[in-house]
A tleap script that builds the chain and sets N, CA, C and O, in Angstrom:
source leaprc.protein.ff14SB
mol = sequence {
  NMET ASN PHE ARG GLY GLU ARG GLY GLN SER
  LEU ALA GLU LEU ALA LEU ILE LEU PRO PHE
  MET ILE LEU PHE LEU ALA ILE THR LEU ASP
  VAL GLY ARG ALA MET ILE VAL HIE MET GLU
  VAL VAL HIE ALA ALA ARG GLU GLY VAL TRP
  VAL ALA SER GLN PRO THR GLY SER VAL HIE
  ARG ALA ARG ARG ALA VAL ARG ARG VAL LEU
  SER ASP ALA GLY LEU ASP PRO SER ARG ALA
  HIE VAL ARG VAL VAL ILE ARG ARG PRO GLY
  ARG PRO ALA VAL VAL GLN VAL THR TYR GLU
  TYR ARG PRO LEU MET PRO TRP LEU PRO ILE
  HIE SER LEU THR ILE ARG ALA ARG GLU VAL
  ALA VAL ARG CTRP
}
set mol.1.N position { -24.258 -31.386 -41.746 }
set mol.1.CA position { -23.618 -30.429 -40.872 }
set mol.1.C position { -24.510 -29.205 -40.714 }
set mol.1.O position { -24.903 -28.567 -41.691 }
set mol.2.N position { -24.811 -28.901 -39.486 }
set mol.2.CA position { -25.664 -27.764 -39.193 }
set mol.2.C position { -24.828 -26.696 -38.488 }
set mol.2.O position { -24.527 -26.820 -37.301 }
set mol.3.N position { -24.458 -25.651 -39.224 }
set mol.3.CA position { -23.623 -24.586 -38.656 }
set mol.3.C position { -24.456 -23.505 -37.978 }
set mol.3.O position { -23.927 -22.728 -37.184 }
set mol.4.N position { -25.719 -23.448 -38.273 }
set mol.4.CA position { -26.561 -22.417 -37.656 }
set mol.4.C position { -26.651 -22.589 -36.152 }
set mol.4.O position { -26.595 -21.605 -35.414 }
set mol.5.N position { -26.786 -23.781 -35.702 }
set mol.5.CA position { -26.859 -24.050 -34.264 }
set mol.5.C position { -25.557 -23.682 -33.555 }
set mol.5.O position { -25.581 -23.173 -32.435 }
set mol.6.N position { -24.416 -23.940 -34.210 }
set mol.6.CA position { -23.121 -23.589 -33.614 }
set mol.6.C position { -22.934 -22.080 -33.557 }
set mol.6.O position { -22.389 -21.556 -32.586 }
set mol.7.N position { -23.382 -21.388 -34.584 }
set mol.7.CA position { -23.281 -19.931 -34.593 }
set mol.7.C position { -24.142 -19.326 -33.477 }
set mol.7.O position { -23.734 -18.378 -32.806 }
set mol.8.N position { -25.293 -19.872 -33.299 }
set mol.8.CA position { -26.184 -19.412 -32.237 }
set mol.8.C position { -25.607 -19.694 -30.855 }
set mol.8.O position { -25.748 -18.893 -29.931 }
set mol.9.N position { -24.956 -20.845 -30.733 }
set mol.9.CA position { -24.336 -21.194 -29.460 }
set mol.9.C position { -23.188 -20.238 -29.152 }
set mol.9.O position { -23.036 -19.803 -28.011 }
set mol.10.N position { -22.390 -19.913 -30.143 }
set mol.10.CA position { -21.279 -18.975 -29.954 }
set mol.10.C position { -21.792 -17.599 -29.551 }
set mol.10.O position { -21.220 -16.944 -28.679 }
set mol.11.N position { -22.857 -17.173 -30.182 }
set mol.11.CA position { -23.435 -15.870 -29.855 }
set mol.11.C position { -23.981 -15.868 -28.427 }
set mol.11.O position { -23.832 -14.878 -27.709 }
set mol.12.N position { -24.599 -16.949 -28.017 }
set mol.12.CA position { -25.119 -17.042 -26.649 }
set mol.12.C position { -23.982 -17.037 -25.631 }
set mol.12.O position { -24.090 -16.395 -24.587 }
set mol.13.N position { -22.891 -17.750 -25.928 }
set mol.13.CA position { -21.740 -17.754 -25.024 }
set mol.13.C position { -21.115 -16.366 -24.917 }
set mol.13.O position { -20.734 -15.926 -23.832 }
set mol.14.N position { -21.014 -15.681 -26.063 }
set mol.14.CA position { -20.471 -14.319 -26.052 }
set mol.14.C position { -21.360 -13.389 -25.233 }
set mol.14.O position { -20.861 -12.552 -24.481 }
set mol.15.N position { -22.668 -13.535 -25.378 }
set mol.15.CA position { -23.595 -12.692 -24.623 }
set mol.15.C position { -23.486 -12.938 -23.119 }
set mol.15.O position { -23.690 -12.023 -22.322 }
set mol.16.N position { -23.166 -14.163 -22.737 }
set mol.16.CA position { -23.026 -14.470 -21.318 }
set mol.16.C position { -21.703 -13.962 -20.740 }
set mol.16.O position { -21.663 -13.500 -19.600 }
set mol.17.N position { -20.640 -14.044 -21.508 }
set mol.17.CA position { -19.316 -13.713 -20.964 }
set mol.17.C position { -18.924 -12.251 -21.191 }
set mol.17.O position { -18.070 -11.741 -20.466 }
set mol.18.N position { -19.508 -11.569 -22.155 }
set mol.18.CA position { -19.129 -10.194 -22.477 }
set mol.18.C position { -19.277 -9.216 -21.301 }
set mol.18.O position { -18.375 -8.404 -21.096 }
set mol.19.N position { -20.355 -9.250 -20.525 }
set mol.19.CA position { -20.443 -8.322 -19.382 }
set mol.19.C position { -19.311 -8.527 -18.368 }
set mol.19.O position { -18.804 -7.560 -17.799 }
set mol.20.N position { -18.921 -9.771 -18.146 }
set mol.20.CA position { -17.824 -10.033 -17.208 }
set mol.20.C position { -16.491 -9.539 -17.762 }
set mol.20.O position { -15.647 -9.040 -17.018 }
set mol.21.N position { -16.308 -9.681 -19.067 }
set mol.21.CA position { -15.076 -9.188 -19.685 }
set mol.21.C position { -15.001 -7.662 -19.606 }
set mol.21.O position { -13.934 -7.111 -19.335 }
set mol.22.N position { -16.105 -6.984 -19.837 }
set mol.22.CA position { -16.136 -5.519 -19.756 }
set mol.22.C position { -15.897 -5.067 -18.319 }
set mol.22.O position { -15.164 -4.105 -18.091 }
set mol.23.N position { -16.500 -5.740 -17.353 }
set mol.23.CA position { -16.283 -5.409 -15.944 }
set mol.23.C position { -14.820 -5.602 -15.563 }
set mol.23.O position { -14.236 -4.749 -14.895 }
set mol.24.N position { -14.231 -6.705 -15.978 }
set mol.24.CA position { -12.820 -6.968 -15.688 }
set mol.24.C position { -11.934 -5.903 -16.313 }
set mol.24.O position { -10.990 -5.439 -15.672 }
set mol.25.N position { -12.211 -5.508 -17.539 }
set mol.25.CA position { -11.441 -4.470 -18.210 }
set mol.25.C position { -11.571 -3.123 -17.484 }
set mol.25.O position { -10.584 -2.409 -17.304 }
set mol.26.N position { -12.788 -2.788 -17.074 }
set mol.26.CA position { -13.019 -1.523 -16.371 }
set mol.26.C position { -12.274 -1.497 -15.036 }
set mol.26.O position { -11.665 -0.487 -14.686 }
set mol.27.N position { -12.321 -2.592 -14.300 }
set mol.27.CA position { -11.620 -2.662 -13.019 }
set mol.27.C position { -10.119 -2.565 -13.239 }
set mol.27.O position { -9.425 -1.874 -12.492 }
set mol.28.N position { -9.612 -3.250 -14.257 }
set mol.28.CA position { -8.186 -3.201 -14.560 }
set mol.28.C position { -7.752 -1.783 -14.910 }
set mol.28.O position { -6.705 -1.328 -14.450 }
set mol.29.N position { -8.532 -1.090 -15.708 }
set mol.29.CA position { -8.187 0.284 -16.079 }
set mol.29.C position { -8.202 1.213 -14.864 }
set mol.29.O position { -7.313 2.051 -14.712 }
set mol.30.N position { -9.194 1.068 -14.012 }
set mol.30.CA position { -9.270 1.934 -12.838 }
set mol.30.C position { -8.170 1.638 -11.830 }
set mol.30.O position { -7.648 2.559 -11.203 }
set mol.31.N position { -7.810 0.378 -11.664 }
set mol.31.CA position { -6.707 0.044 -10.752 }
set mol.31.C position { -5.403 0.610 -11.296 }
set mol.31.O position { -4.598 1.153 -10.540 }
set mol.32.N position { -5.193 0.488 -12.583 }
set mol.32.CA position { -3.996 1.069 -13.194 }
set mol.32.C position { -3.956 2.581 -13.045 }
set mol.32.O position { -2.909 3.154 -12.740 }
set mol.33.N position { -5.086 3.219 -13.258 }
set mol.33.CA position { -5.154 4.674 -13.090 }
set mol.33.C position { -4.928 5.069 -11.635 }
set mol.33.O position { -4.272 6.075 -11.364 }
set mol.34.N position { -5.461 4.292 -10.699 }
set mol.34.CA position { -5.246 4.584 -9.280 }
set mol.34.C position { -3.766 4.470 -8.919 }
set mol.34.O position { -3.263 5.245 -8.105 }
set mol.35.N position { -3.071 3.509 -9.519 }
set mol.35.CA position { -1.639 3.370 -9.259 }
set mol.35.C position { -0.866 4.572 -9.802 }
set mol.35.O position { 0.077 5.044 -9.167 }
set mol.36.N position { -1.262 5.059 -10.961 }
set mol.36.CA position { -0.613 6.243 -11.532 }
set mol.36.C position { -0.885 7.454 -10.653 }
set mol.36.O position { 0.023 8.245 -10.398 }
set mol.37.N position { -2.113 7.613 -10.187 }
set mol.37.CA position { -2.453 8.725 -9.295 }
set mol.37.C position { -1.641 8.622 -8.003 }
set mol.37.O position { -1.162 9.635 -7.494 }
set mol.38.N position { -1.482 7.408 -7.467 }
set mol.38.CA position { -0.679 7.228 -6.258 }
set mol.38.C position { 0.764 7.683 -6.491 }
set mol.38.O position { 1.345 8.363 -5.645 }
set mol.39.N position { 1.339 7.312 -7.631 }
set mol.39.CA position { 2.711 7.740 -7.931 }
set mol.39.C position { 2.814 9.259 -8.030 }
set mol.39.O position { 3.799 9.844 -7.580 }
set mol.40.N position { 1.815 9.893 -8.609 }
set mol.40.CA position { 1.828 11.353 -8.730 }
set mol.40.C position { 1.666 12.029 -7.369 }
set mol.40.O position { 2.279 13.066 -7.119 }
set mol.41.N position { 0.852 11.457 -6.495 }
set mol.41.CA position { 0.679 12.012 -5.149 }
set mol.41.C position { 1.981 11.887 -4.364 }
set mol.41.O position { 2.365 12.814 -3.650 }
set mol.42.N position { 2.662 10.752 -4.492 }
set mol.42.CA position { 3.961 10.583 -3.838 }
set mol.42.C position { 4.964 11.587 -4.392 }
set mol.42.O position { 5.725 12.187 -3.633 }
set mol.43.N position { 4.970 11.774 -5.704 }
set mol.43.CA position { 5.871 12.755 -6.322 }
set mol.43.C position { 5.573 14.163 -5.807 }
set mol.43.O position { 6.495 14.929 -5.528 }
set mol.44.N position { 4.305 14.501 -5.682 }
set mol.44.CA position { 3.926 15.824 -5.179 }
set mol.44.C position { 4.389 16.016 -3.737 }
set mol.44.O position { 4.864 17.092 -3.375 }
set mol.45.N position { 4.250 14.972 -2.910 }
set mol.45.CA position { 4.701 15.066 -1.520 }
set mol.45.C position { 6.220 15.229 -1.454 }
set mol.45.O position { 6.725 15.989 -0.628 }
set mol.46.N position { 6.942 14.528 -2.310 }
set mol.46.CA position { 8.403 14.658 -2.336 }
set mol.46.C position { 8.825 16.058 -2.765 }
set mol.46.O position { 9.752 16.638 -2.200 }
set mol.47.N position { 8.147 16.586 -3.752 }
set mol.47.CA position { 8.459 17.950 -4.188 }
set mol.47.C position { 8.153 18.951 -3.074 }
set mol.47.O position { 8.926 19.879 -2.832 }
set mol.48.N position { 7.030 18.756 -2.405 }
set mol.48.CA position { 6.670 19.653 -1.305 }
set mol.48.C position { 7.663 19.602 -0.157 }
set mol.48.O position { 8.016 20.643 0.397 }
set mol.49.N position { 8.124 18.403 0.214 }
set mol.49.CA position { 9.078 18.307 1.321 }
set mol.49.C position { 10.439 18.850 0.905 }
set mol.49.O position { 11.181 19.370 1.738 }
set mol.50.N position { 10.770 18.735 -0.373 }
set mol.50.CA position { 12.027 19.321 -0.843 }
set mol.50.C position { 11.987 20.842 -0.698 }
set mol.50.O position { 12.954 21.451 -0.239 }
set mol.51.N position { 10.874 21.451 -1.089 }
set mol.51.CA position { 10.715 22.903 -0.944 }
set mol.51.C position { 10.703 23.285 0.530 }
set mol.51.O position { 11.313 24.284 0.913 }
set mol.52.N position { 10.023 22.510 1.354 }
set mol.52.CA position { 9.922 22.818 2.784 }
set mol.52.C position { 11.261 22.676 3.493 }
set mol.52.O position { 11.497 23.352 4.495 }
set mol.53.N position { 12.141 21.813 2.996 }
set mol.53.CA position { 13.426 21.594 3.671 }
set mol.53.C position { 14.483 22.639 3.306 }
set mol.53.O position { 15.554 22.670 3.911 }
set mol.54.N position { 14.198 23.478 2.341 }
set mol.54.CA position { 15.147 24.525 1.942 }
set mol.54.C position { 15.217 25.610 3.029 }
set mol.54.O position { 14.262 25.790 3.784 }
set mol.55.N position { 16.345 26.329 3.109 }
set mol.55.CA position { 16.444 27.405 4.105 }
set mol.55.C position { 15.371 28.488 3.925 }
set mol.55.O position { 14.939 29.110 4.896 }
set mol.56.N position { 14.950 28.705 2.684 }
set mol.56.CA position { 13.919 29.716 2.418 }
set mol.56.C position { 12.526 29.094 2.307 }
set mol.56.O position { 11.572 29.771 1.922 }
set mol.57.N position { 12.408 27.818 2.640 }
set mol.57.CA position { 11.131 27.124 2.522 }
set mol.57.C position { 10.103 27.626 3.512 }
set mol.57.O position { 10.427 28.050 4.621 }
set mol.58.N position { 8.859 27.567 3.084 }
set mol.58.CA position { 7.750 27.965 3.952 }
set mol.58.C position { 6.571 27.026 3.697 }
set mol.58.O position { 6.539 26.286 2.713 }
set mol.59.N position { 5.625 27.079 4.599 }
set mol.59.CA position { 4.434 26.243 4.463 }
set mol.59.C position { 3.699 26.612 3.180 }
set mol.59.O position { 3.250 25.733 2.445 }
set mol.60.N position { 3.576 27.894 2.913 }
set mol.60.CA position { 2.866 28.363 1.720 }
set mol.60.C position { 3.567 27.880 0.447 }
set mol.60.O position { 2.903 27.405 -0.474 }
set mol.61.N position { 4.874 27.991 0.382 }
set mol.61.CA position { 5.621 27.554 -0.805 }
set mol.61.C position { 5.524 26.044 -0.998 }
set mol.61.O position { 5.401 25.572 -2.128 }
set mol.62.N position { 5.579 25.288 0.087 }
set mol.62.CA position { 5.484 23.834 -0.014 }
set mol.62.C position { 4.099 23.423 -0.516 }
set mol.62.O position { 3.993 22.548 -1.376 }
set mol.63.N position { 3.051 24.033 0.000 }
set mol.63.CA position { 1.699 23.717 -0.465 }
set mol.63.C position { 1.526 24.084 -1.928 }
set mol.63.O position { 0.912 23.345 -2.698 }
set mol.64.N position { 2.072 25.233 -2.304 }
set mol.64.CA position { 1.971 25.667 -3.698 }
set mol.64.C position { 2.711 24.687 -4.616 }
set mol.64.O position { 2.238 24.391 -5.713 }
set mol.65.N position { 3.867 24.183 -4.172 }
set mol.65.CA position { 4.625 23.211 -4.972 }
set mol.65.C position { 3.845 21.914 -5.140 }
set mol.65.O position { 3.813 21.341 -6.229 }
set mol.66.N position { 3.220 21.453 -4.072 }
set mol.66.CA position { 2.423 20.220 -4.149 }
set mol.66.C position { 1.267 20.406 -5.121 }
set mol.66.O position { 1.034 19.551 -5.975 }
set mol.67.N position { 0.557 21.489 -5.005 }
set mol.67.CA position { -0.597 21.726 -5.882 }
set mol.67.C position { -0.168 21.895 -7.344 }
set mol.67.O position { -0.891 21.485 -8.252 }
set mol.68.N position { 1.005 22.497 -7.576 }
set mol.68.CA position { 1.516 22.660 -8.937 }
set mol.68.C position { 1.822 21.293 -9.556 }
set mol.68.O position { 1.483 21.040 -10.712 }
set mol.69.N position { 2.467 20.413 -8.779 }
set mol.69.CA position { 2.800 19.085 -9.295 }
set mol.69.C position { 1.524 18.295 -9.600 }
set mol.69.O position { 1.440 17.626 -10.630 }
set mol.70.N position { 0.543 18.370 -8.718 }
set mol.70.CA position { -0.722 17.679 -8.968 }
set mol.70.C position { -1.404 18.223 -10.218 }
set mol.70.O position { -1.927 17.463 -11.033 }
set mol.71.N position { -1.394 19.526 -10.359 }
set mol.71.CA position { -2.008 20.150 -11.528 }
set mol.71.C position { -1.267 19.765 -12.804 }
set mol.71.O position { -1.896 19.473 -13.821 }
set mol.72.N position { 0.061 19.761 -12.760 }
set mol.72.CA position { 0.852 19.370 -13.934 }
set mol.72.C position { 0.599 17.920 -14.334 }
set mol.72.O position { 0.720 17.566 -15.507 }
set mol.73.N position { 0.249 17.087 -13.366 }
set mol.73.CA position { -0.037 15.675 -13.638 }
set mol.73.C position { -1.464 15.466 -14.148 }
set mol.73.O position { -1.850 14.339 -14.460 }
set mol.74.N position { -2.241 16.533 -14.232 }
set mol.74.CA position { -3.609 16.423 -14.710 }
set mol.74.C position { -4.608 16.064 -13.624 }
set mol.74.O position { -5.743 15.687 -13.918 }
set mol.75.N position { -4.188 16.181 -12.366 }
set mol.75.CA position { -5.078 15.888 -11.241 }
set mol.75.C position { -5.689 17.175 -10.722 }
set mol.75.O position { -5.146 18.260 -10.930 }
set mol.76.N position { -6.809 17.052 -10.055 }
set mol.76.CA position { -7.515 18.211 -9.505 }
set mol.76.C position { -6.944 18.557 -8.127 }
set mol.76.O position { -7.170 17.816 -7.170 }
set mol.77.N position { -6.200 19.680 -8.004 }
set mol.77.CA position { -5.614 20.037 -6.706 }
set mol.77.C position { -6.644 20.322 -5.618 }
set mol.77.O position { -6.317 20.260 -4.433 }
set mol.78.N position { -7.876 20.632 -5.997 }
set mol.78.CA position { -8.895 20.911 -4.980 }
set mol.78.C position { -9.305 19.642 -4.218 }
set mol.78.O position { -9.897 19.741 -3.144 }
set mol.79.N position { -9.001 18.463 -4.751 }
set mol.79.CA position { -9.309 17.208 -4.054 }
set mol.79.C position { -8.192 16.796 -3.101 }
set mol.79.O position { -8.289 15.769 -2.430 }
set mol.80.N position { -7.130 17.603 -3.044 }
set mol.80.CA position { -5.989 17.255 -2.197 }
set mol.80.C position { -6.014 18.056 -0.905 }
set mol.80.O position { -6.367 19.235 -0.888 }
set mol.81.N position { -5.634 17.393 0.166 }
set mol.81.CA position { -5.427 18.048 1.452 }
set mol.81.C position { -3.936 17.937 1.746 }
set mol.81.O position { -3.380 16.840 1.783 }
set mol.82.N position { -3.295 19.088 1.955 }
set mol.82.CA position { -1.849 19.117 2.157 }
set mol.82.C position { -1.556 19.614 3.563 }
set mol.82.O position { -2.034 20.672 3.973 }
set mol.83.N position { -0.767 18.841 4.295 }
set mol.83.CA position { -0.344 19.225 5.646 }
set mol.83.C position { 1.167 19.347 5.633 }
set mol.83.O position { 1.874 18.409 5.263 }
set mol.84.N position { 1.660 20.518 6.042 }
set mol.84.CA position { 3.096 20.794 6.047 }
set mol.84.C position { 3.524 21.175 7.456 }
set mol.84.O position { 2.915 22.038 8.088 }
set mol.85.N position { 4.577 20.523 7.941 }
set mol.85.CA position { 5.156 20.853 9.242 }
set mol.85.C position { 6.619 21.188 8.992 }
set mol.85.O position { 7.388 20.356 8.511 }
set mol.86.N position { 6.995 22.429 9.328 }
set mol.86.CA position { 8.380 22.864 9.171 }
set mol.86.C position { 8.936 23.188 10.546 }
set mol.86.O position { 8.338 23.934 11.321 }
set mol.87.N position { 10.088 22.612 10.828 }
set mol.87.CA position { 10.745 22.864 12.105 }
set mol.87.C position { 12.047 23.623 11.857 }
set mol.87.O position { 12.381 23.948 10.718 }
set mol.88.N position { 12.759 23.895 12.914 }
set mol.88.CA position { 14.016 24.638 12.780 }
set mol.88.C position { 15.038 23.801 12.008 }
set mol.88.O position { 14.871 22.588 11.883 }
set mol.89.N position { 16.094 24.436 11.489 }
set mol.89.CA position { 17.124 23.704 10.731 }
set mol.89.C position { 17.731 22.568 11.557 }
set mol.89.O position { 17.941 22.694 12.764 }
set mol.90.N position { 18.004 21.457 10.870 }
set mol.90.CA position { 18.525 20.265 11.516 }
set mol.90.C position { 17.432 19.306 11.966 }
set mol.90.O position { 17.718 18.171 12.347 }
set mol.91.N position { 16.198 19.751 11.925 }
set mol.91.CA position { 15.046 18.926 12.305 }
set mol.91.C position { 14.260 18.566 11.042 }
set mol.91.O position { 14.377 19.260 10.031 }
set mol.92.N position { 13.473 17.511 11.080 }
set mol.92.CA position { 12.759 17.096 9.866 }
set mol.92.C position { 11.553 17.978 9.534 }
set mol.92.O position { 10.814 18.429 10.409 }
set mol.93.N position { 11.396 18.196 8.244 }
set mol.93.CA position { 10.176 18.815 7.716 }
set mol.93.C position { 9.306 17.670 7.202 }
set mol.93.O position { 9.817 16.694 6.653 }
set mol.94.N position { 8.004 17.792 7.381 }
set mol.94.CA position { 7.079 16.716 7.000 }
set mol.94.C position { 5.997 17.292 6.093 }
set mol.94.O position { 5.430 18.350 6.367 }
set mol.95.N position { 5.724 16.570 5.006 }
set mol.95.CA position { 4.617 16.923 4.117 }
set mol.95.C position { 3.751 15.685 3.952 }
set mol.95.O position { 4.233 14.618 3.573 }
set mol.96.N position { 2.455 15.846 4.247 }
set mol.96.CA position { 1.473 14.774 4.063 }
set mol.96.C position { 0.448 15.247 3.034 }
set mol.96.O position { -0.122 16.331 3.151 }
set mol.97.N position { 0.233 14.413 2.034 }
set mol.97.CA position { -0.749 14.725 0.994 }
set mol.97.C position { -1.807 13.631 1.007 }
set mol.97.O position { -1.494 12.442 0.944 }
set mol.98.N position { -3.053 14.048 1.090 }
set mol.98.CA position { -4.186 13.136 1.020 }
set mol.98.C position { -5.007 13.546 -0.193 }
set mol.98.O position { -5.411 14.702 -0.321 }
set mol.99.N position { -5.250 12.587 -1.082 }
set mol.99.CA position { -5.953 12.880 -2.323 }
set mol.99.C position { -7.144 11.942 -2.465 }
set mol.99.O position { -7.024 10.738 -2.242 }
set mol.100.N position { -8.283 12.493 -2.832 }
set mol.100.CA position { -9.489 11.692 -3.036 }
set mol.100.C position { -9.561 11.261 -4.498 }
set mol.100.O position { -9.771 12.082 -5.392 }
set mol.101.N position { -9.386 9.979 -4.722 }
set mol.101.CA position { -9.439 9.409 -6.070 }
set mol.101.C position { -10.843 8.903 -6.355 }
set mol.101.O position { -11.428 8.170 -5.558 }
set mol.102.N position { -11.366 9.299 -7.488 }
set mol.102.CA position { -12.684 8.818 -7.913 }
set mol.102.C position { -12.517 7.981 -9.176 }
set mol.102.O position { -11.931 8.454 -10.149 }
set mol.103.N position { -13.013 6.761 -9.181 }
set mol.103.CA position { -12.873 5.905 -10.368 }
set mol.103.C position { -13.567 6.501 -11.585 }
set mol.103.O position { -14.517 7.273 -11.458 }
set mol.104.N position { -13.082 6.135 -12.756 }
set mol.104.CA position { -13.685 6.608 -14.005 }
set mol.104.C position { -15.049 5.979 -14.248 }
set mol.104.O position { -15.935 6.599 -14.836 }
set mol.105.N position { -15.207 4.750 -13.792 }
set mol.105.CA position { -16.449 4.017 -14.016 }
set mol.105.C position { -17.384 4.225 -12.816 }
set mol.105.O position { -17.144 3.660 -11.749 }
set mol.106.N position { -18.438 5.021 -12.973 }
set mol.106.CA position { -19.306 5.324 -11.823 }
set mol.106.C position { -20.106 4.130 -11.327 }
set mol.106.O position { -20.625 4.172 -10.212 }
set mol.107.N position { -20.220 3.087 -12.100 }
set mol.107.CA position { -21.014 1.935 -11.699 }
set mol.107.C position { -20.197 0.895 -10.945 }
set mol.107.O position { -20.726 -0.146 -10.554 }
set mol.108.N position { -18.910 1.169 -10.738 }
set mol.108.CA position { -18.105 0.255 -9.932 }
set mol.108.C position { -18.480 0.399 -8.463 }
set mol.108.O position { -18.974 1.453 -8.064 }
set mol.109.N position { -18.260 -0.625 -7.649 }
set mol.109.CA position { -18.670 -0.559 -6.240 }
set mol.109.C position { -17.853 0.433 -5.405 }
set mol.109.O position { -18.254 0.750 -4.285 }
set mol.110.N position { -16.735 0.927 -5.906 }
set mol.110.CA position { -15.904 1.886 -5.163 }
set mol.110.C position { -16.262 3.293 -5.623 }
set mol.110.O position { -16.090 3.618 -6.798 }
set mol.111.N position { -16.757 4.133 -4.719 }
set mol.111.CA position { -17.147 5.493 -5.089 }
set mol.111.C position { -15.969 6.449 -5.012 }
set mol.111.O position { -15.849 7.347 -5.845 }
set mol.112.N position { -15.102 6.271 -4.029 }
set mol.112.CA position { -13.893 7.072 -3.930 }
set mol.112.C position { -12.863 6.302 -3.102 }
set mol.112.O position { -13.198 5.403 -2.330 }
set mol.113.N position { -11.623 6.681 -3.289 }
set mol.113.CA position { -10.523 6.017 -2.614 }
set mol.113.C position { -9.574 7.105 -2.128 }
set mol.113.O position { -9.244 8.020 -2.882 }
set mol.114.N position { -9.136 7.015 -0.885 }
set mol.114.CA position { -8.221 8.007 -0.339 }
set mol.114.C position { -6.791 7.520 -0.527 }
set mol.114.O position { -6.412 6.447 -0.056 }
set mol.115.N position { -6.013 8.329 -1.223 }
set mol.115.CA position { -4.615 8.014 -1.466 }
set mol.115.C position { -3.781 8.952 -0.612 }
set mol.115.O position { -3.970 10.168 -0.636 }
set mol.116.N position { -2.855 8.371 0.143 }
set mol.116.CA position { -2.035 9.166 1.064 }
set mol.116.C position { -0.554 9.001 0.743 }
set mol.116.O position { -0.104 7.937 0.317 }
set mol.117.N position { 0.190 10.083 0.961 }
set mol.117.CA position { 1.647 10.033 0.849 }
set mol.117.C position { 2.220 10.914 1.946 }
set mol.117.O position { 1.698 11.991 2.231 }
set mol.118.N position { 3.308 10.442 2.561 }
set mol.118.CA position { 3.969 11.198 3.628 }
set mol.118.C position { 5.459 11.156 3.361 }
set mol.118.O position { 6.048 10.084 3.221 }
set mol.119.N position { 6.060 12.324 3.291 }
set mol.119.CA position { 7.489 12.423 3.038 }
set mol.119.C position { 8.143 13.287 4.117 }
set mol.119.O position { 7.563 14.262 4.595 }
set mol.120.N position { 9.369 12.900 4.485 }
set mol.120.CA position { 10.113 13.589 5.530 }
set mol.120.C position { 11.512 13.916 4.990 }
set mol.120.O position { 12.142 13.088 4.333 }
set mol.121.N position { 11.979 15.121 5.274 }
set mol.121.CA position { 13.329 15.513 4.902 }
set mol.121.C position { 13.874 16.438 5.983 }
set mol.121.O position { 13.130 17.231 6.561 }
set mol.122.N position { 15.161 16.335 6.254 }
set mol.122.CA position { 15.785 17.187 7.271 }
set mol.122.C position { 15.977 18.579 6.681 }
set mol.122.O position { 16.494 18.742 5.575 }
set mol.123.N position { 15.552 19.562 7.440 }
set mol.123.CA position { 15.684 20.939 7.001 }
set mol.123.C position { 17.107 21.420 7.221 }
set mol.123.O position { 17.698 21.150 8.266 }
set mol.124.N position { 17.652 22.115 6.266 }
set mol.124.CA position { 19.027 22.584 6.378 }
set mol.124.C position { 19.138 24.069 6.371 }
set mol.124.O position { 20.242 24.605 6.459 }
savepdb mol mol.pdb
quit
């Protein structure tokens, strides 16, 4: 019984498959993180439209609310573009948030991803 050859074969197989396993893990982590960022961007847009739909709501307050939620989630508010449209009472207020997501792994083929959320609420 020659176990040295089997050990060498196992090491060679590991050397061949390990880069693919690391790549798969990195992609999985970044996709999961992108999904979490998407949920936070949607939450920020909902908070912004809630503020904008209030009788005392303003564009400035809605933008500040969106940026606060993004900051509280650990995201960089400077990467977000916030568009707020407030109409008279009884009409819808709209908040659109666009966020530039950058993957953690710089060697992945995706350099940045634009995440968008749009929320509408009737102003009262």
